[in-house]
C-alpha positions as CSV (number, residue, x, y, z in Angstrom):
1,X,24.4,-47.4,13.0
2,X,23.2,-44.2,14.6
3,X,23.5,-40.8,13.0
4,X,25.9,-38.2,14.4
5,X,26.1,-34.5,13.9
6,X,29.5,-34.9,12.3
7,X,28.2,-37.5,9.8
8,X,25.3,-35.3,8.9
9,X,27.5,-32.3,8.3
10,X,30.0,-34.3,6.2
11,X,27.3,-36.0,4.1
12,X,27.7,-35.0,0.5
13,X,25.2,-35.2,-2.4
14,X,25.6,-38.0,-4.9
15,X,24.3,-38.6,-8.4
16,X,21.1,-40.1,-6.9
17,X,19.4,-39.4,-3.6
18,X,20.4,-41.7,-0.7
19,X,19.6,-42.4,2.9
20,X,21.6,-42.7,6.1
21,X,19.7,-44.6,8.8
22,X,19.6,-43.6,12.5
23,X,17.4,-46.2,14.2
24,X,13.8,-46.7,15.3
25,X,12.7,-45.9,11.8
26,X,14.4,-42.6,11.3
27,X,16.7,-41.8,8.4
28,X,18.3,-38.8,6.8
29,X,17.6,-38.4,3.0
30,X,20.3,-36.5,1.1
31,X,19.0,-35.2,-2.2
32,X,21.0,-34.4,-5.4
33,X,20.8,-30.7,-4.6
34,X,22.4,-31.2,-1.2
35,X,19.2,-30.9,0.8
36,X,19.1,-33.0,4.0
37,X,15.7,-34.2,5.1
38,X,14.8,-36.2,8.3
39,X,12.2,-38.9,7.7
40,X,10.4,-41.5,9.8
41,X,9.3,-44.7,8.1
42,X,6.5,-46.7,9.8
43,X,3.6,-49.0,9.1
44,X,0.0,-48.2,9.8
45,X,-3.0,-50.4,8.9
46,X,-0.7,-52.6,6.8
47,X,0.6,-49.7,4.7
48,X,4.2,-48.4,4.6
49,X,4.3,-44.6,5.3
50,X,6.9,-41.9,5.6
51,X,6.6,-38.9,7.9
52,X,8.6,-35.7,7.2
53,X,10.3,-34.5,10.4
54,X,12.1,-31.4,9.1
55,X,15.1,-30.2,7.1
56,X,18.6,-30.0,8.5
57,X,20.1,-27.7,9.8
58,X,16.8,-25.9,10.6
59,X,15.8,-29.0,12.5
60,X,18.7,-30.6,14.5
61,X,19.3,-34.3,15.0
62,X,18.1,-34.0,18.6
63,X,14.9,-32.3,17.5
64,X,14.3,-34.9,14.8
65,X,14.7,-37.7,17.3
66,X,12.3,-35.9,19.7
67,X,9.7,-35.7,16.9
68,X,10.3,-39.4,16.1
69,X,9.7,-40.4,19.7
70,X,6.4,-38.4,19.8
71,X,5.3,-39.9,16.5
72,X,6.1,-43.5,17.6
73,X,4.1,-43.0,20.8
74,X,1.1,-42.0,18.7
75,X,1.6,-44.9,16.4
76,X,1.7,-47.3,19.4
77,X,-1.7,-45.8,20.5
78,X,-3.1,-46.5,17.0
79,X,-2.9,-42.8,15.9
80,X,-1.5,-42.1,12.5
81,X,0.7,-39.0,12.8
82,X,0.3,-38.2,9.1
83,X,-3.5,-38.2,9.3
84,X,-3.4,-36.2,12.5
85,X,-1.2,-33.6,10.8
86,X,-3.8,-33.3,8.0
87,X,-6.5,-32.9,10.6
88,X,-4.6,-30.0,12.1
89,X,-5.0,-28.4,8.6
90,X,-2.3,-27.7,6.2
91,X,-4.4,-25.5,4.0
92,X,-2.3,-22.8,2.4
93,X,-4.2,-20.1,4.2
94,X,-3.8,-21.7,7.6
95,X,0.0,-22.2,7.1
96,X,0.2,-18.6,5.8
97,X,-1.5,-17.3,8.9
98,X,0.9,-19.2,11.1
99,X,3.8,-17.6,9.2
100,X,2.2,-14.1,9.6
101,X,1.9,-14.8,13.3
102,X,5.6,-15.7,13.5
103,X,6.5,-12.4,11.8
104,X,4.6,-10.2,14.2
105,X,7.5,-9.4,16.5
106,X,10.0,-8.7,13.7
107,X,8.2,-6.2,11.6
108,X,6.2,-3.0,12.3
109,X,2.5,-3.5,13.0
110,X,1.5,-1.3,10.0
111,X,3.7,-3.3,7.7
112,X,2.3,-6.6,9.1
113,X,-1.2,-5.4,8.5
114,X,-0.3,-4.2,4.9
115,X,1.2,-7.6,4.0
116,X,-1.8,-9.5,5.4
117,X,-4.2,-7.2,3.6
118,X,-2.3,-7.9,0.4
119,X,-2.8,-11.7,0.8
120,X,-6.5,-11.3,1.6
121,X,-6.9,-9.3,-1.6
122,X,-4.8,-11.3,-4.0
123,X,-3.7,-14.7,-2.6
124,X,-6.2,-16.4,-0.3
125,X,-9.1,-16.3,-2.9
126,X,-6.9,-18.2,-5.4
127,X,-4.9,-20.8,-3.4
128,X,-6.0,-20.3,0.2
129,X,-8.4,-23.3,0.1
130,X,-5.7,-25.7,-1.3
131,X,-3.5,-27.9,0.8
132,X,-0.1,-26.3,0.8
133,X,1.4,-29.6,-0.5
134,X,-1.0,-29.4,-3.5
135,X,0.0,-25.9,-4.5
136,X,2.1,-26.0,-7.7
137,X,4.0,-23.4,-9.7
138,X,1.0,-22.8,-12.1
139,X,-1.1,-22.0,-9.0
140,X,1.4,-19.4,-7.8
141,X,1.5,-17.9,-11.4
142,X,-2.3,-17.7,-11.3
143,X,-2.0,-15.5,-8.2
144,X,0.4,-13.0,-9.7
145,X,-0.9,-13.0,-13.3
146,X,-3.6,-10.4,-12.8
147,X,-1.1,-8.1,-11.3
148,X,1.3,-8.6,-14.2
149,X,-1.5,-7.8,-16.7
150,X,-2.2,-4.6,-14.8
151,X,1.6,-3.8,-14.8
152,X,1.6,-3.8,-11.0
153,X,5.0,-5.5,-11.2
154,X,6.3,-4.4,-7.8
155,X,3.2,-6.0,-6.1
156,X,3.6,-9.1,-8.1
157,X,7.2,-9.5,-7.1
158,X,6.4,-8.8,-3.4
159,X,3.6,-11.3,-3.3
160,X,5.6,-14.0,-5.0
161,X,8.5,-13.5,-2.6
162,X,6.2,-13.6,0.4
163,X,4.6,-16.9,-0.9
164,X,8.1,-18.2,-1.2
165,X,8.8,-17.3,2.5
166,X,5.7,-19.2,3.5
167,X,6.9,-22.3,1.7
168,X,10.3,-21.9,3.4
169,X,8.4,-21.8,6.7
170,X,6.5,-24.9,5.7
171,X,9.6,-26.8,4.6
172,X,11.3,-26.1,8.0
173,X,8.3,-27.4,9.8
174,X,8.3,-30.6,7.7
175,X,5.0,-29.9,6.0
176,X,6.3,-29.7,2.4
177,X,9.6,-30.5,0.7
178,X,10.0,-27.8,-2.0
179,X,9.0,-24.3,-2.9
180,X,6.9,-24.0,-6.1
181,X,7.0,-20.2,-6.0
182,X,10.7,-20.1,-6.9
183,X,10.1,-21.1,-10.5
184,X,7.6,-18.2,-10.9
185,X,10.2,-15.5,-10.1
186,X,11.5,-15.4,-13.7
187,X,8.0,-15.3,-15.2
188,X,7.4,-11.8,-13.7
189,X,8.9,-9.0,-15.8
190,X,11.6,-6.9,-14.1
191,X,10.2,-3.9,-12.2
192,X,11.9,-0.7,-13.2
193,X,12.4,1.4,-10.1
194,X,11.0,4.9,-10.4
195,X,12.7,7.3,-8.0
196,X,10.6,9.6,-5.9
197,X,10.3,13.1,-7.4
198,X,12.6,15.6,-6.0
199,X,13.8,19.2,-6.9
200,X,17.5,19.5,-6.9
201,X,18.2,22.7,-8.9
202,X,19.0,25.6,-6.4
203,X,16.7,28.1,-8.2
204,X,13.8,25.7,-8.1
205,X,14.6,24.8,-4.5
206,X,14.5,28.6,-3.7
207,X,11.0,28.8,-5.3
208,X,9.8,25.7,-3.4
209,X,10.9,27.2,-0.1
210,X,9.1,30.5,-0.8
211,X,6.0,28.5,-1.7
212,X,6.3,26.5,1.5
213,X,6.3,29.7,3.6
214,X,3.3,31.0,1.7
215,X,1.2,27.9,2.5
216,X,-2.0,28.8,4.3
217,X,-2.9,25.4,5.9
218,X,-3.3,24.7,9.6
219,X,-0.6,25.8,12.1
220,X,0.7,22.2,12.6
221,X,0.9,21.4,8.9
222,X,2.6,24.7,8.1
223,X,5.3,23.9,10.6
224,X,5.6,20.3,9.5
225,X,6.1,21.5,5.9
226,X,8.7,24.0,6.9
227,X,10.6,21.5,9.0
228,X,10.8,18.8,6.4
229,X,13.5,20.2,4.1
230,X,15.6,21.3,7.1
231,X,16.1,17.9,8.7
232,X,15.4,15.7,5.7
233,X,14.5,12.5,7.7
234,X,12.0,10.0,6.4
235,X,8.4,11.5,6.2
236,X,7.1,8.8,8.5
237,X,9.7,9.5,11.1
238,X,8.9,13.3,11.1
239,X,5.2,13.0,11.4
240,X,5.6,10.5,14.3
241,X,8.1,12.6,16.1
242,X,7.6,12.4,19.9
243,X,8.2,15.3,22.2
244,X,10.0,13.0,24.6
245,X,12.6,12.4,21.9
246,X,13.2,16.1,21.2
247,X,15.9,17.7,23.4
248,X,15.8,21.4,22.8
249,X,18.5,22.2,25.4
250,X,21.1,19.9,23.7
251,X,19.7,20.6,20.3
252,X,19.1,17.0,19.4
253,X,16.3,14.7,18.2
254,X,17.1,11.1,19.3
255,X,14.7,8.4,18.1
256,X,14.4,4.8,17.0
257,X,14.4,4.5,13.2
258,X,11.5,2.2,12.4
259,X,13.0,1.0,9.1
260,X,16.4,-0.1,10.5
261,X,15.5,-0.6,14.2
262,X,18.5,1.5,15.4
263,X,18.8,4.7,17.4
264,X,19.5,7.8,15.4
265,X,20.7,11.3,16.3
266,X,19.5,14.4,14.4
267,X,21.4,17.6,15.4
268,X,18.9,20.5,15.4
269,X,19.8,23.8,13.8
270,X,18.8,27.2,15.2
271,X,16.1,27.4,12.5
272,X,14.7,24.0,13.5
273,X,14.7,24.9,17.2
274,X,12.7,28.1,16.5
275,X,10.1,26.0,14.6
276,X,9.9,23.5,17.5
277,X,9.6,26.1,20.1
278,X,6.6,27.6,18.3
279,X,5.0,24.2,18.0
280,X,5.6,23.4,21.7
281,X,3.3,26.2,22.7
282,X,0.5,24.6,20.7
283,X,1.0,20.8,20.7
284,X,2.9,20.1,23.9
285,X,-0.2,18.5,25.4
286,X,0.1,15.7,22.8
287,X,2.8,13.1,22.8
288,X,3.4,13.9,19.2
289,X,5.0,17.0,17.9
290,X,2.6,16.9,14.9
291,X,-0.6,15.5,16.2
292,X,-3.6,14.6,14.0
293,X,-6.1,17.5,13.6
294,X,-8.8,15.1,14.8
295,X,-7.4,15.0,18.3
296,X,-7.7,11.3,18.3
297,X,-4.3,10.6,19.9
298,X,-2.7,9.7,16.7
299,X,0.0,11.6,14.7
300,X,-0.6,13.6,11.6
301,X,-1.7,11.6,8.6
302,X,1.0,10.1,6.4
303,X,-0.5,11.9,3.3
304,X,-0.7,15.4,4.9
305,X,2.6,16.8,3.6
306,X,1.9,15.3,0.1
307,X,-1.4,17.0,0.0
308,X,0.1,20.3,1.1
309,X,2.6,20.1,-1.7
310,X,-0.3,19.4,-4.1
311,X,-2.1,22.4,-2.8
312,X,1.0,24.5,-3.6
313,X,0.9,23.2,-7.2
314,X,3.6,20.5,-7.0
315,X,2.4,17.3,-8.6
316,X,3.6,13.7,-7.9
317,X,6.1,14.2,-10.8
318,X,7.5,17.4,-9.4
319,X,8.1,16.9,-5.7
320,X,7.3,14.3,-3.0
321,X,7.7,14.4,0.8
322,X,10.5,11.8,0.5
323,X,12.1,14.1,-2.1
324,X,13.4,16.4,0.5
325,X,16.0,13.7,1.4
326,X,17.1,13.5,-2.3
327,X,17.3,17.3,-2.4
328,X,19.6,17.4,0.6
329,X,21.7,14.5,-0.4
330,X,22.3,15.9,-3.9
331,X,23.2,19.4,-2.9
332,X,25.2,18.5,0.2
333,X,27.3,16.1,-1.9
334,X,27.8,18.9,-4.4
335,X,28.9,21.2,-1.6
336,X,31.8,18.8,-0.7
337,X,30.5,17.4,2.6
338,X,31.7,13.9,3.5
339,X,29.5,11.3,1.7
340,X,29.8,9.1,4.8
341,X,28.5,11.9,7.1
342,X,25.6,12.6,4.7
343,X,24.7,8.8,4.6
344,X,24.8,8.7,8.5
345,X,22.6,11.7,8.7
346,X,20.1,10.2,6.2
347,X,20.1,7.2,8.7
348,X,21.3,4.8,6.0
349,X,22.9,2.5,8.6
350,X,23.6,-1.3,8.8
351,X,21.1,-3.6,10.6
352,X,24.0,-5.2,12.6
353,X,23.5,-3.9,16.1
354,X,27.2,-3.5,17.0
355,X,28.0,-1.6,13.8
356,X,24.9,0.4,14.1
357,X,25.8,1.5,17.6
358,X,29.2,2.6,16.4
359,X,27.9,4.4,13.4
360,X,25.1,6.2,15.3
361,X,27.6,8.7,16.7
362,X,30.1,8.5,13.9
363,X,30.8,11.8,12.1
364,X,28.6,13.5,14.7
365,X,30.8,16.6,15.0
366,X,30.8,17.0,11.2
367,X,27.0,16.3,11.1
368,X,26.4,19.1,13.7
369,X,28.1,21.5,11.3
370,X,26.3,20.1,8.3
371,X,22.9,20.3,9.9
372,X,23.4,24.0,10.7
373,X,25.0,24.8,7.4
374,X,22.2,23.2,5.4
375,X,19.3,25.4,6.8
376,X,21.6,28.5,6.5
377,X,22.0,27.6,2.8
378,X,18.3,27.0,2.3
379,X,17.3,30.3,4.0
380,X,19.8,32.2,1.8
381,X,18.2,30.6,-1.3
382,X,14.7,31.5,0.0
383,X,15.8,35.1,0.6
384,X,16.7,35.3,-3.1
385,X,20.4,35.8,-2.6
386,X,22.8,34.9,-5.4
387,X,23.9,31.8,-3.7
388,X,26.0,29.2,-5.4
389,X,27.0,25.8,-4.2
390,X,30.6,26.8,-3.4
391,X,29.4,29.5,-0.9
392,X,28.5,26.7,1.6
393,X,31.2,24.2,0.7
394,X,32.6,22.5,3.8
395,X,35.9,23.8,5.0
396,X,38.5,22.4,7.5
């Protein structure tokens, strides 16, 4: 009896694993956990063998049959498909590199490089030389154990999760049948998230702003530092701001948010426009609003604003570049602005493209008012006025 898509979908797990045959040696193995695996049984040199063809539904019935036909043709020619697969190399490192290659188009280049570098430092030296089918849970634990001992728990969790993704990739491609990294997850202590340092008390914000305007660094860094609290976008987005995305006439900055891969609109206040107009006279020959001081065609370094804050006497525990977002979110919520409008302006948006397109312009009228009111409030604090939260509370 041949398999059908309906029969596969309706196949339920039983107390023991069982098979449903299809024909020409192929069958579907249904395991106790509900997993459905395509297999090809064949004989080679007098030995009975079983070749993994993939896991349903990642591999469809049609795809499994196509793989079966290719394998049977090789068997007829005296080629063992299992031996050939081993020759193609199923070393953990080789499979991992194939997985990294498959991820290139879905993540930022810098993120891709960071992930690969992490594996080169911590993973490949431990299990890279092993066949991926031979990697067991103790091997994965051996990878993350040094990180656990150094209390680098975030890195330990990340690496374990990425190893698990590689095994998922291998399972889909019929190389292995289970993920040994899953069992290791609970062996890594929970990582307590430490929030980035931020100043949220108005009096301290006033001092910070006065310190920012006293900063004696280069012209470009001075202006980047002054702009950061006014528009409170992600530090990476600010330093990579492109002149082509800045529309001074319409008072908008429109750009693609690298983290969420959606378009975002930042209304520009009068104070921000003034800063950008000053910058344009100096950096308009660069594609970046804040180019590197090395004139190498790259944007300002990702550590520049942090170092400027350190120069002003603010340690990592006092204030971070990302902290400007927390400062704005905290005080704007206290002022009574719509939490939804604040979240949209922080570009906390869904990945779903339809919803993201709708949300991009949502609350835009209120956000324009918010993005002018916020610098007005900050400059009042900087001037030393007796400003309280209620003075800038949203009305109407």
